[in-house]
Structures are given as C-alpha cells and as structure tokens.
DOLUM-16241 format. One record per residue (C-alpha): residue in three letters; chain; x, y, z. Coordinates in steps of 0.2 Angstrom, whole numbers. Last residue first. Example, Ala and Ser with C-alpha at 12.3 -4.5 7.8 and 13.67 -1.06 7.14 Angstrom:
<atoms>
(atom "SER","A",(68,-5,36))
(atom "ALA","A",(62,-22,39))
</atoms>
This chain:
<atoms>
(atom "SER","A",(102,47,26))
(atom "LYS","A",(84,53,28))
(atom "LYS","A",(78,35,32))
(atom "THR","A",(92,34,46))
(atom "ALA","A",(87,51,53))
(atom "TRP","A",(69,45,54))
(atom "ASP","A",(73,29,63))
(atom "ILE","A",(84,38,75))
(atom "ILE","A",(71,51,80))
(atom "VAL","A",(57,38,81))
(atom "ASP","A",(68,27,92))
(atom "GLU","A",(72,41,104))
(atom "ILE","A",(54,44,107))
(atom "PHE","A",(51,26,109))
(atom "ALA","A",(65,25,122))
(atom "ASP","A",(57,39,132))
(atom "TRP","A",(40,31,131))
(atom "LYS","A",(47,15,138))
(atom "ASP","A",(54,24,153))
(atom "GLU","A",(38,33,155))
(atom "TRP","A",(29,16,155))
(atom "ALA","A",(39,10,170))
(atom "SER","A",(35,26,180))
(atom "ILE","A",(17,24,175))
(atom "ALA","A",(16,6,182))
(atom "LYS","A",(25,11,198))
(atom "LYS","A",(12,25,201))
(atom "LYS","A",(-3,13,197))
(atom "GLU","A",(4,0,209))
(atom "GLU","A",(4,14,222))
(atom "VAL","A",(-14,20,218))
(atom "PRO","A",(-22,3,217))
(atom "LEU","A",(-25,-3,199))
(atom "THR","A",(-43,0,192))
(atom "CYS","A",(-38,8,175))
(atom "TYR","A",(-44,25,172))
(atom "LEU","A",(-28,35,175))
(atom "TRP","A",(-17,22,167))
(atom "SER","A",(-27,21,150))
(atom "ASN","A",(-28,40,151))
(atom "ILE","A",(-10,42,151))
(atom "ALA","A",(-9,31,135))
(atom "PHE","A",(-22,41,126))
(atom "GLN","A",(-14,57,133))
(atom "LYS","A",(3,52,124))
(atom "LEU","A",(-6,50,108))
(atom "CYS","A",(-15,67,110))
(atom "ARG","A",(2,75,114))
(atom "ILE","A",(10,68,99))
(atom "ASP","A",(0,80,87))
(atom "CYS","A",(-17,86,83))
(atom "PHE","A",(-15,97,67))
(atom "ARG","A",(-27,87,56))
(atom "PRO","A",(-41,86,70))
(atom "THR","A",(-44,71,80))
(atom "ILE","A",(-57,58,77))
(atom "ALA","A",(-51,53,60))
(atom "MET","A",(-32,50,60))
(atom "TYR","A",(-29,48,79))
(atom "ALA","A",(-44,37,82))
(atom "GLU","A",(-42,26,67))
(atom "TYR","A",(-23,24,71))
(atom "TRP","A",(-27,20,89))
(atom "ASN","A",(-40,8,84))
(atom "GLU","A",(-28,-1,72))
(atom "SER","A",(-15,-1,86))
(atom "LEU","A",(-26,-10,99))
(atom "GLY","A",(-24,-27,91))
(atom "THR","A",(-25,-38,76))
(atom "ALA","A",(-40,-32,66))
(atom "ASN","A",(-49,-46,56))
(atom "ALA","A",(-66,-37,56))
(atom "ILE","A",(-72,-48,71))
(atom "THR","A",(-55,-44,78))
(atom "SER","A",(-61,-27,82))
(atom "GLY","A",(-75,-31,94))
(atom "ILE","A",(-66,-23,109))
(atom "SER","A",(-51,-13,104))
(atom "GLY","A",(-50,2,116))
(atom "ILE","A",(-47,20,116))
(atom "VAL","A",(-50,29,132))
(atom "VAL","A",(-58,47,133))
(atom "PRO","A",(-57,58,148))
(atom "TYR","A",(-65,74,140))
(atom "ASN","A",(-52,86,133))
(atom "THR","A",(-65,97,124))
(atom "ALA","A",(-60,93,106))
(atom "ILE","A",(-58,75,111))
(atom "LEU","A",(-75,73,118))
(atom "ILE","A",(-82,82,103))
(atom "SER","A",(-73,70,92))
(atom "ALA","A",(-82,56,101))
(atom "PRO","A",(-97,58,90))
(atom "HIS","A",(-88,49,76))
(atom "SER","A",(-91,58,59))
(atom "ARG","A",(-73,57,54))
(atom "LEU","A",(-75,39,57))
(atom "ASP","A",(-85,37,40))
(atom "LYS","A",(-97,23,42))
(atom "VAL","A",(-104,28,60))
(atom "TYR","A",(-117,18,70))
(atom "ASN","A",(-115,4,58))
(atom "LEU","A",(-111,-10,71))
(atom "ILE","A",(-94,-14,62))
(atom "GLN","A",(-90,4,60))
(atom "SER","A",(-92,8,79))
(atom "GLN","A",(-82,-8,82))
(atom "ILE","A",(-68,-1,72))
(atom "PRO","A",(-68,15,83))
(atom "SER","A",(-68,6,100))
(atom "ILE","A",(-73,19,113))
(atom "LYS","A",(-71,21,132))
(atom "ILE","A",(-80,36,141))
(atom "PRO","A",(-72,41,157))
(atom "ILE","A",(-82,46,173))
(atom "ASN","A",(-73,60,181))
(atom "ASN","A",(-88,65,191))
(atom "LYS","A",(-87,83,184))
(atom "ARG","A",(-85,75,166))
(atom "LEU","A",(-100,64,168))
(atom "GLU","A",(-110,80,173))
(atom "GLU","A",(-103,88,157))
(atom "VAL","A",(-109,73,147))
(atom "ILE","A",(-126,75,155))
(atom "PHE","A",(-127,93,149))
(atom "PRO","A",(-121,89,132))
(atom "HIS","A",(-135,75,129))
(atom "LYS","A",(-137,73,111))
(atom "ASN","A",(-119,70,107))
(atom "MET","A",(-118,57,121))
(atom "ALA","A",(-131,44,112))
(atom "PHE","A",(-116,35,104))
(atom "ALA","A",(-112,29,122))
(atom "GLU","A",(-96,18,118))
(atom "GLU","A",(-93,11,135))
(atom "ILE","A",(-96,20,151))
(atom "SER","A",(-84,20,166))
(atom "ASP","A",(-84,19,185))
(atom "VAL","A",(-103,19,187))
(atom "SER","A",(-110,33,199))
(atom "LEU","A",(-128,26,197))
(atom "VAL","A",(-134,43,193))
(atom "LEU","A",(-122,44,179))
(atom "ALA","A",(-126,27,172))
(atom "ASN","A",(-145,31,172))
(atom "LEU","A",(-141,47,162))
(atom "ILE","A",(-130,37,150))
(atom "ASN","A",(-145,25,149))
(atom "TYR","A",(-156,39,143))
(atom "ASP","A",(-156,34,125))
(atom "LEU","A",(-163,17,130))
(atom "ASP","A",(-179,25,137))
(atom "ILE","A",(-182,35,121))
(atom "GLY","A",(-178,53,118))
(atom "TRP","A",(-167,52,104))
(atom "ASN","A",(-164,37,93))
(atom "ASN","A",(-147,33,85))
(atom "THR","A",(-144,20,99))
(atom "PHE","A",(-130,10,107))
(atom "GLY","A",(-129,21,122))
(atom "THR","A",(-123,7,133))
(atom "TYR","A",(-109,-5,140))
(atom "ILE","A",(-110,0,158))
(atom "PHE","A",(-95,-1,170))
(atom "ILE","A",(-96,-6,188))
(atom "ASN","A",(-82,-7,200))
(atom "ILE","A",(-85,-19,215))
(atom "GLU","A",(-80,-11,232))
(atom "LYS","A",(-97,-3,233))
(atom "PRO","A",(-106,-20,234))
(atom "PHE","A",(-119,-22,221))
(atom "LYS","A",(-137,-20,228))
(atom "LEU","A",(-140,-4,219))
(atom "LEU","A",(-141,-13,202))
(atom "GLU","A",(-155,-24,209))
(atom "GLU","A",(-166,-9,214))
(atom "VAL","A",(-161,1,198))
(atom "TYR","A",(-167,-13,186))
(atom "ASP","A",(-180,-3,175))
(atom "SER","A",(-169,12,175))
(atom "LEU","A",(-156,3,166))
(atom "ALA","A",(-167,4,150))
(atom "GLU","A",(-165,-12,140))
(atom "LYS","A",(-157,-16,123))
(atom "ASP","A",(-138,-11,124))
(atom "ALA","A",(-137,-13,142))
(atom "ILE","A",(-122,-25,144))
(atom "ILE","A",(-116,-24,162))
(atom "GLY","A",(-97,-25,166))
(atom "VAL","A",(-91,-31,183))
(atom "GLY","A",(-76,-27,192))
(atom "ALA","A",(-57,-27,191))
(atom "ILE","A",(-55,-45,197))
(atom "LEU","A",(-38,-52,199))
(atom "ASN","A",(-33,-43,216))
(atom "PRO","A",(-50,-47,223))
(atom "ASN","A",(-47,-66,221))
(atom "ALA","A",(-60,-79,227))
(atom "LYS","A",(-71,-65,236))
(atom "TRP","A",(-72,-55,220))
(atom "LEU","A",(-76,-70,209))
(atom "ASP","A",(-90,-76,221))
(atom "ASN","A",(-97,-58,222))
(atom "ALA","A",(-97,-56,203))
(atom "VAL","A",(-106,-73,201))
(atom "LYS","A",(-120,-67,213))
(atom "ARG","A",(-121,-50,206))
(atom "TYR","A",(-123,-56,188))
(atom "GLU","A",(-136,-68,193))
(atom "GLY","A",(-146,-53,200))
(atom "VAL","A",(-142,-42,185))
(atom "ASP","A",(-151,-55,174))
(atom "LYS","A",(-162,-42,165))
(atom "VAL","A",(-146,-32,162))
(atom "THR","A",(-142,-45,149))
(atom "TYR","A",(-134,-63,152))
(atom "THR","A",(-127,-73,138))
(atom "GLU","A",(-111,-63,134))
(atom "SER","A",(-107,-61,153))
(atom "VAL","A",(-95,-48,158))
(atom "TYR","A",(-84,-51,173))
(atom "TYR","A",(-70,-38,171))
(atom "PHE","A",(-53,-46,173))
(atom "ARG","A",(-36,-40,179))
(atom "VAL","A",(-20,-43,170))
(atom "GLY","A",(-2,-41,173))
(atom "LEU","A",(13,-30,172))
(atom "PHE","A",(22,-36,157))
(atom "ASP","A",(40,-31,159))
(atom "LYS","A",(46,-49,164))
(atom "HIS","A",(38,-58,149))
(atom "THR","A",(44,-76,151))
(atom "LYS","A",(39,-78,169))
(atom "LYS","A",(24,-66,166))
(atom "PHE","A",(16,-79,155))
(atom "ASP","A",(17,-93,168))
(atom "ASP","A",(9,-82,181))
(atom "LEU","A",(-5,-77,169))
(atom "ILE","A",(-9,-95,164))
(atom "THR","A",(-10,-100,183))
(atom "LYS","A",(-20,-85,187))
(atom "CYS","A",(-32,-89,173))
(atom "LEU","A",(-35,-106,179))
(atom "ARG","A",(-39,-99,196))
(atom "LEU","A",(-52,-88,188))
(atom "VAL","A",(-59,-103,179))
(atom "SER","A",(-61,-113,195))
(atom "VAL","A",(-71,-98,202))
(atom "PRO","A",(-82,-98,186))
(atom "ASP","A",(-86,-116,188))
(atom "TYR","A",(-76,-130,179))
(atom "THR","A",(-84,-146,172))
(atom "ASN","A",(-76,-163,171))
(atom "GLY","A",(-84,-176,158))
(atom "ASP","A",(-67,-183,154))
(atom "LEU","A",(-67,-174,137))
(atom "ASP","A",(-65,-157,146))
(atom "TYR","A",(-78,-144,151))
(atom "LEU","A",(-78,-125,155))
(atom "GLU","A",(-92,-115,163))
(atom "PRO","A",(-89,-98,156))
(atom "PHE","A",(-79,-85,165))
(atom "GLU","A",(-87,-71,154))
(atom "LEU","A",(-72,-61,152))
(atom "ASN","A",(-69,-43,149))
(atom "ILE","A",(-50,-39,150))
(atom "GLU","A",(-41,-26,160))
(atom "ALA","A",(-24,-26,153))
(atom "TYR","A",(-6,-21,157))
(atom "MET","A",(10,-17,147))
(atom "VAL","A",(3,-16,130))
(atom "ASN","A",(16,-14,116))
(atom "ASP","A",(5,-23,102))
(atom "GLU","A",(16,-39,104))
(atom "TYR","A",(12,-39,122))
(atom "LEU","A",(-7,-38,119))
(atom "ASN","A",(-6,-52,106))
(atom "GLU","A",(4,-63,117))
(atom "LEU","A",(-8,-61,131))
(atom "ALA","A",(-23,-65,120))
(atom "ASN","A",(-14,-80,114))
(atom "ARG","A",(-12,-87,131))
(atom "ILE","A",(-30,-84,136))
(atom "CYS","A",(-35,-92,120))
(atom "ARG","A",(-24,-108,122))
(atom "ILE","A",(-30,-110,140))
(atom "PHE","A",(-48,-109,134))
(atom "ASN","A",(-44,-121,120))
(atom "PRO","A",(-38,-135,132))
(atom "LYS","A",(-54,-131,143))
(atom "TYR","A",(-67,-133,129))
(atom "LYS","A",(-78,-117,133))
(atom "MET","A",(-67,-107,120))
(atom "LEU","A",(-75,-116,105))
(atom "SER","A",(-93,-112,111))
(atom "LEU","A",(-87,-94,115))
(atom "ARG","A",(-81,-91,97))
(atom "LEU","A",(-99,-97,92))
(atom "ARG","A",(-108,-85,104))
(atom "VAL","A",(-96,-71,100))
(atom "PHE","A",(-100,-72,81))
(atom "ASP","A",(-118,-74,84))
(atom "SER","A",(-118,-58,95))
(atom "LEU","A",(-109,-48,81))
(atom "LYS","A",(-123,-54,69))
(atom "ASP","A",(-136,-47,82))
(atom "GLN","A",(-127,-31,84))
(atom "SER","A",(-126,-29,65))
(atom "LEU","A",(-145,-32,64))
(atom "VAL","A",(-148,-19,76))
(atom "PRO","A",(-136,-6,68))
(atom "ASP","A",(-143,-9,50))
(atom "THR","A",(-131,-11,36))
(atom "PRO","A",(-129,-30,37))
(atom "TRP","A",(-113,-38,32))
(atom "THR","A",(-113,-48,15))
(atom "LYS","A",(-103,-35,5))
(atom "ILE","A",(-91,-32,20))
(atom "SER","A",(-84,-50,16))
(atom "VAL","A",(-76,-62,28))
(atom "ILE","A",(-83,-55,44))
(atom "GLY","A",(-80,-67,58))
(atom "LEU","A",(-83,-84,66))
(atom "SER","A",(-99,-89,56))
(atom "ALA","A",(-92,-84,39))
(atom "LYS","A",(-77,-94,42))
(atom "ILE","A",(-87,-109,46))
(atom "GLU","A",(-98,-107,30))
(atom "ASN","A",(-82,-105,20))
(atom "ASN","A",(-75,-121,27))
(atom "LEU","A",(-91,-130,23))
(atom "ASP","A",(-91,-123,5))
(atom "GLU","A",(-74,-129,2))
(atom "ILE","A",(-78,-146,9))
(atom "PHE","A",(-93,-147,-2))
(atom "GLN","A",(-83,-141,-17))
(atom "PRO","A",(-70,-154,-14))
(atom "ASN","A",(-83,-168,-15))
(atom "ASP","A",(-75,-185,-9))
(atom "ASP","A",(-79,-183,9))
(atom "THR","A",(-67,-193,20))
(atom "GLU","A",(-55,-181,28))
(atom "ARG","A",(-65,-165,30))
(atom "ILE","A",(-81,-175,36))
(atom "HIS","A",(-70,-185,48))
(atom "SER","A",(-62,-170,56))
(atom "LEU","A",(-79,-161,58))
(atom "LEU","A",(-87,-176,67))
(atom "LYS","A",(-106,-174,64))
(atom "TRP","A",(-120,-170,77))
(atom "LYS","A",(-138,-175,72))
(atom "PRO","A",(-138,-192,80))
(atom "SER","A",(-133,-185,97))
(atom "PRO","A",(-117,-180,107))
(atom "LYS","A",(-107,-192,96))
(atom "SER","A",(-92,-199,106))
(atom "ARG","A",(-76,-192,112))
(atom "SER","A",(-83,-175,113))
(atom "TYR","A",(-80,-157,109))
(atom "LYS","A",(-95,-146,104))
(atom "PHE","A",(-99,-134,90))
(atom "TYR","A",(-115,-126,84))
(atom "LEU","A",(-119,-117,68))
(atom "LYS","A",(-136,-108,67))
(atom "ASP","A",(-155,-113,63))
(atom "ASP","A",(-148,-131,64))
(atom "PHE","A",(-131,-135,57))
(atom "LEU","A",(-122,-146,70))
(atom "PHE","A",(-103,-148,73))
(atom "TYR","A",(-93,-160,82))
(atom "LEU","A",(-75,-157,87))
(atom "ASN","A",(-65,-173,94))
(atom "ASP","A",(-49,-168,86))
(atom "GLU","A",(-43,-150,82))
(atom "PHE","A",(-46,-143,65))
(atom "THR","A",(-60,-131,71))
(atom "LEU","A",(-46,-122,82))
(atom "GLN","A",(-38,-116,66))
(atom "TYR","A",(-54,-105,63))
(atom "TYR","A",(-52,-97,81))
(atom "PHE","A",(-34,-92,78))
(atom "GLU","A",(-38,-85,60))
(atom "PHE","A",(-51,-73,68))
(atom "GLY","A",(-39,-66,80))
(atom "VAL","A",(-39,-67,99))
(atom "ILE","A",(-42,-50,106))
(atom "THR","A",(-60,-52,101))
(atom "LEU","A",(-66,-66,112))
(atom "VAL","A",(-53,-62,125))
(atom "THR","A",(-62,-45,128))
(atom "CYS","A",(-55,-27,127))
(atom "TYR","A",(-58,-10,135))
(atom "ILE","A",(-44,-8,147))
(atom "SER","A",(-28,-9,137))
(atom "ALA","A",(-14,-1,147))
(atom "GLY","A",(1,8,142))
(atom "LYS","A",(1,11,124))
(atom "PRO","A",(20,10,121))
(atom "LEU","A",(22,16,103))
(atom "LYS","A",(29,4,91))
(atom "LYS","A",(12,0,82))
(atom "ILE","A",(8,19,83))
(atom "ILE","A",(24,22,72))
(atom "LYS","A",(20,9,60))
(atom "PHE","A",(2,16,59))
(atom "ILE","A",(8,33,56))
(atom "ASP","A",(19,27,42))
(atom "SER","A",(4,18,34))
(atom "GLN","A",(7,1,26))
(atom "GLU","A",(-4,-8,39))
(atom "ILE","A",(-17,5,35))
(atom "MET","A",(-17,1,17))
(atom "GLU","A",(-18,-17,20))
(atom "LYS","A",(-33,-15,32))
(atom "VAL","A",(-42,-4,19))
(atom "GLU","A",(-58,-14,14))
(atom "MET","A",(-59,-23,31))
(atom "PHE","A",(-59,-7,40))
(atom "PRO","A",(-74,0,32))
(atom "ARG","A",(-70,16,23))
(atom "SER","A",(-68,34,29))
(atom "PRO","A",(-54,30,41))
(atom "PRO","A",(-43,24,26))
(atom "PHE","A",(-43,40,16))
(atom "ILE","A",(-43,34,-2))
(atom "GLU","A",(-37,47,-15))
(atom "ASN","A",(-46,54,-31))
(atom "PRO","A",(-57,65,-20))
(atom "ASP","A",(-42,74,-13))
(atom "LEU","A",(-44,82,4))
(atom "ALA","A",(-44,66,14))
(atom "LYS","A",(-28,61,5))
(atom "ASN","A",(-21,76,14))
(atom "TYR","A",(-22,67,30))
(atom "GLU","A",(-9,55,25))
(atom "GLU","A",(5,68,22))
(atom "TYR","A",(-1,79,36))
(atom "LYS","A",(1,64,48))
(atom "LYS","A",(18,60,42))
(atom "SER","A",(23,78,45))
(atom "LEU","A",(15,77,62))
(atom "ILE","A",(25,62,67))
(atom "ILE","A",(41,69,62))
(atom "LYS","A",(38,86,70))
(atom "ASN","A",(33,77,86))
(atom "ALA","A",(49,67,87))
(atom "GLU","A",(58,84,88))
(atom "VAL","A",(47,91,101))
(atom "GLU","A",(48,75,111))
(atom "SER","A",(66,76,111))
(atom "GLU","A",(66,94,117))
(atom "ASP","A",(54,90,131))
(atom "LEU","A",(35,91,129))
(atom "LEU","A",(22,99,141))
(atom "LEU","A",(5,92,141))
(atom "SER","A",(-10,103,142))
(atom "ASN","A",(-14,100,124))
(atom "GLY","A",(-18,81,128))
(atom "LEU","A",(-36,82,122))
(atom "LEU","A",(-40,99,114))
(atom "GLN","A",(-45,113,126))
(atom "LYS","A",(-30,124,121))
(atom "VAL","A",(-35,122,103))
(atom "GLU","A",(-51,132,107))
(atom "LEU","A",(-42,146,115))
(atom "ASN","A",(-30,147,101))
(atom "ALA","A",(-44,148,88))
(atom "ILE","A",(-53,162,98))
(atom "LYS","A",(-37,173,99))
(atom "ASN","A",(-33,169,81))
(atom "ARG","A",(-50,175,75))
(atom "GLU","A",(-49,191,85))
(atom "GLN","A",(-32,195,78))
(atom "TRP","A",(-37,190,61))
(atom "PHE","A",(-52,201,61))
(atom "GLU","A",(-43,215,69))
(atom "GLU","A",(-30,215,55))
(atom "VAL","A",(-44,214,42))
(atom "THR","A",(-51,230,49))
(atom "ARG","A",(-67,235,59))
(atom "VAL","A",(-70,221,71))
(atom "ASP","A",(-80,229,85))
(atom "ARG","A",(-97,227,76))
(atom "SER","A",(-94,208,74))
(atom "LEU","A",(-90,206,92))
(atom "LYS","A",(-106,215,98))
(atom "SER","A",(-117,203,88))
(atom "ARG","A",(-118,191,103))
(atom "ARG","A",(-122,205,115))
(atom "GLU","A",(-136,212,104))
(atom "LEU","A",(-144,195,102))
(atom "GLU","A",(-143,193,121))
(atom "THR","A",(-152,209,124))
(atom "GLN","A",(-165,204,111))
(atom "PHE","A",(-168,188,121))
(atom "GLU","A",(-170,197,137))
(atom "LEU","A",(-182,209,129))
(atom "ALA","A",(-192,194,122))
(atom "LEU","A",(-192,186,140))
(atom "LYS","A",(-199,202,147))
(atom "ARG","A",(-213,203,134))
(atom "LYS","A",(-218,185,138))
(atom "GLU","A",(-218,189,156))
(atom "ASN","A",(-230,204,153))
(atom "LYS","A",(-241,192,143))
(atom "LYS","A",(-242,179,157))
(atom "VAL","A",(-234,162,154))
(atom "SER","A",(-244,146,154))
(atom "ALA","A",(-241,132,166))
(atom "THR","A",(-238,113,166))
(atom "LEU","A",(-230,112,149))
(atom "ILE","A",(-228,94,144))
(atom "THR","A",(-210,89,140))
(atom "SER","A",(-208,75,153))
(atom "PRO","A",(-190,68,156))
(atom "TYR","A",(-185,51,150))
(atom "ALA","A",(-184,35,160))
(atom "LYS","A",(-201,39,167))
(atom "ARG","A",(-202,35,186))
(atom "GLU","A",(-206,52,191))
(atom "ASN","A",(-220,53,178))
(atom "ASN","A",(-228,37,185))
(atom "SER","A",(-229,45,203))
(atom "SER","A",(-236,61,196))
(atom "SER","A",(-249,51,186))
(atom "THR","A",(-254,41,202))
(atom "ASN","A",(-255,56,212))
(atom "THR","A",(-266,64,199))
(atom "ASN","A",(-277,49,198))
(atom "ALA","A",(-279,48,217))
(atom "GLN","A",(-283,67,217))
(atom "LEU","A",(-297,64,204))
(atom "VAL","A",(-304,49,213))
(atom "ASN","A",(-304,59,230))
(atom "ILE","A",(-313,74,221))
(atom "VAL","A",(-327,62,214))
(atom "VAL","A",(-330,54,231))
(atom "LEU","A",(-331,71,239))
(atom "LEU","A",(-344,76,226))
(atom "LEU","A",(-355,61,229))
(atom "LEU","A",(-355,64,248))
(atom "VAL","A",(-360,82,245))
(atom "VAL","A",(-374,77,233))
(atom "CYS","A",(-380,63,246))
(atom "ALA","A",(-380,76,260))
(atom "PHE","A",(-391,88,249))
(atom "SER","A",(-404,74,246))
(atom "LEU","A",(-405,66,229))
(atom "MET","A",(-422,68,221))
</atoms>
C-alpha cells in the first residue's frame, strides 16, 4: 500500500500537470488569430430573468416609434426625417457647392438618372452588373464616363506599373528583337543575344519563317491569353483560381519588364496613361525587380530607383502640371512570409531616396499577418506600410482577421478588405484611427469576389462617409485603360442613384488626404487641383449648353 506521503506527493504532481496544461491552453488562446467563442461561465437563473427583462424593455423602446405614428402625414414626416439623417452621412455630402458646381451637378445627376434607370428595366443592360470586358464599349459610350474621363481625379494612389500599362502595350513588346520564349508548364520570356538553352526558341524567327499560318495565329493567341483576359468565358469563377491566374499574368508581364529597355518604356507609358486620365500625381506599386540588358549587366533595386527618377524627371520637363510620383515597394514574388527580405530592400530604397519612396506594401492574401508580427514590428516607423488583404469570403478563419491585425499594427492603409462587412466593430476602429480603405471595383470582379458591383461591400463604407479611395490596380488585365473606368463603376454601382457630384469630388479629395506627400507639398497640390476642378466645372456647363443648342 502507498504511504500517506506518497499519495500527497502524487496529488501534487497531478495538480502541477493540470495547471501547466491550463497555462499552455491560455497562452495558445491568446495567440489565436481569431477570438475564442467558448463560454467560460454559466449564468444564474435570476441573472437570466434580468437579461430577459432588459431585452423586453429594448423591444418596447424600439416599437415606440411605430406607436407614436398615427397619421399618414406623421408617417411621412418621420420617414423623411430619418432618410435625411441617413443621407447626411453619405460620402461627400458634407461638402458645400458654389453656384457653378450646383449647375454642373444638375447636369451630371440627370445623366446618372438616365443611365441608372437601365438597372430598373429587365430588358436593358446595366454595365456595372456585368463583367467589365463584356460592357467595356458600352461604358466608353456613356455620358457619365465621358464626364468622369475629363474630371481631374487628383492622385492615383492604388495602382501598379504592371497594370497601369495596357494589355496591348505588353503584347507589342513580344515583337521586339532578341526575345526567346519557352513553353513548359507555363509560358516564359527572356531577352538574349544567343539561345539561353536548347529548349528556348527565338520568337521573331518563328513568326517570320514558319509556313503554317494557323500555327502562328495559335501561338499569338496563346501569348495574348497569357498576358491578359481575352475572353470572359475562359476565366475561372472561383476567387482562389482567379487570384492564381492574375498572378500568372503579372509574372509574365514582369518577365517582359525586367529587360531594361522595356522597363524604361513601361514606366514612361504608365506616366503617359496617368496623365491622359487627368491624374496629377501618383503613388505606384513597383517591385523594383533586378533588371538586365543584352550586355550581361544587371541592376539592383537601388539602381532601378535611380533609373525611375531619371525617367520621371524627363517626363516632368514636357508635362509641367504633373506633380510627380512616389513608389511603394511591393514585391509580386515575395509574400508576407518573406517580410524580413521585404524590410531589407525597403530600407535600402528608403535610404537611397526617401522623397521617392512612399512606403512598402505587403501582400497578405493567403497568410495570417498574426504569424509574422515580430518581423512586421521591426519596420522603421518612418516607412509607411499598407496591407493588401481581406481577400476571403470565409468568416472566422485566420485570414479573415487580417483587417484586425492591420488595425493593431497601425498600418497606413488597407487594400480591398472584402472581409470588412463581417467586422463592423473593427471597421469603426479603423475609422477612428483614420485608416483609409482602397478599392479597385474592376479587380473585385476579376477576382470573382463580386459579380454585380451593386453588391460590393464598400457600399456600406460610402453610405457612412468612411475614407474610401478608388484605385485602378489589376484593371488592365481586363483591358481597362485607366482610373476613369473604376471611378465610373464605383459612382454608378457602389453609390446610391441620387448620389451626386459631391461624392466624385470627395473621391478626388480623399486621394490627396491619404497620399504620403508632406503636408506643405500636399497643400500646394490641392490648390493646383482646385484650379483644375473649377475649370472642369465650367467645361461641363459649357459642353451641356452647346449640346442643348
């Protein structure tokens, strides 16, 4: 038989083990990316009755309004009162308009009503309800789109060179000399004076010498299909597969852009496209890839940054009213797992030219940020961080809570965040911290998170005057040409029918408020933009008067 001392000792060991397990469990719960939903204590019966009484009181309070309304007149008075309070919260509705703006607003709103009424007719096509590629030509013929195209949009601060530059431009690059291609599991490109290896083929030679026209046509079609969406019928309907396909497009475009002469052309073309779309300043996502030329030279990220400055300075000589560009370092090949390498390259770029670097963007569309907190916290405070996240329809998983992780990390902006409509409390905390959410409506469709843009979750942000920024990232994959198409989609689908010019003006103002320019430069930029805005208003009025006469 065990002695009394042995029994006591055994009990103590068991207690220590249980306490250790409890502490471990507690520690693990604290590190969960999502909150625990397990009830830790029961409620006593008298407390349950108290809760039931409080609930009944709340029901009575909520039903008081309906009991107070006794006549039709009272109904409409109360209804209008509530409706007016709601409308006051709409994005841009706090702006005051001058007489000219009021006149232009009438014109724009009448055009919007004409187009929006198509949404109410089952026999008509309402463009934002369809994939962009199906309705691109309809949108370009739209009076609202033509007005938005002329509108000074301020800054474009959610875009990337790889998708500012159009599909056709990249395709034409494949007709350059010295371009070899390889079909393996995917299509690959490389510029070289000699064959990189036996498997590679010189594209220009194949196009010039092959006697089979059908083969050449099929080859060109395959190249086009690898650079952008050529048919919506072949596009995946699953968000994950769509994201993978988009990544393939970006990878192939990047392989063309890594050739130094092409890189120069792409940056220049991106600036031209922004300028033609009435953008005065931009903050562009750029990987700063290692470039190469035919002489065997390579160029590291800092050398690429210097090259960008040369291109930009040259562009500004002939475009005096273009205020400039800053770059976000965003790697298309690194993920949040590689945040340590991100930080190293970002630091090198920042030290080389802090005036040209807006910050760093981290793509967190597949991993939970909470797993990499230690590395993320090592970023210097002077480097702005934005998080590209929230790409999930699932609720309550680690990835879903990346917008919470971004909030606690005090990032400077969040991109897309489709998970936001499931987390109203977190969104309000983001609002309190003045963290904008940037969206690209066309990319939302491309990635299959929303098919009809009237269902876009950002509508609740616009309804409550949340700081929203409209961007164009990903859009040229579907053959969009600039920021204007995304503004059109947002204005026609993500705002209410009666939403007027104040919302468009607020879109532009937000682009300035949430760019990374220093305060004094920002003030000068806004002043220059206001002059362009006033000229735009006058043009709208004059154009409308001319058409009427």
